[in-house]
C-alpha positions, 0 to 999 in steps of 0.5 A: 587438264589433269596437270592443272587440277593436280597443280591447284590441289598441291597449291591449296594443300601447301597453303593450308599447311603453311597457315596452320599454327601449332596448338602446343601450349607447353612452354619450352624450357630456356635458360639465359646465362648471358646475364646475372642481373635483373633484365633491362627490358621492363616487360621481362620477368627475372624468373618464371616457374611454369607448371604444365600438364602433359595430360596427367595434371600439374605437379601438386607435390612440387607446388606445395614444396615451392609454396613452403620455400616462398613462405619460409625463405622469401615472404616479401617476394612478389609474384603474379599467378597466371592461369592458362591451361585447361588442366590447371596449368599456370605460371608464377612470374617474378620480377624480383625487383625487391631483391639485390642482384646477389639475392636474385641469384640465390633465389633462382638457385634455390628455386631451381633446386626445388623445381627441376626435380619435376618433369612438369615444371619449366623454369625461364629467366629474363623473358616476358610472362608468356601467358599474361594477357 
């Protein structure tokens, strides 16, 4: 009888553990160096800047510098701002279809110079905008 109860308890506990999903909403930093051109998959974005908060807010100083960079150097670049977090987290998702492949590389290089100085910004390439509904 004790073995049967123990077996049922272990089985129920294992089922609970395997059905739980992670609640971590911080995107993981990835880099895709396999392609230097625009993505083939139309659901992908060429470049994403994800401003996240580990509990102390998003990096407003870096966002201000990046806004100035966009306004001064790339005023014609179109992007989507997708809010997703309880602490003001958001993604800036760029298709970059208005730029040539060479210009895209330059844009990404300059963007990374600004954004990688922050520990509260992840940059991604050639992936779907993760928090877009």
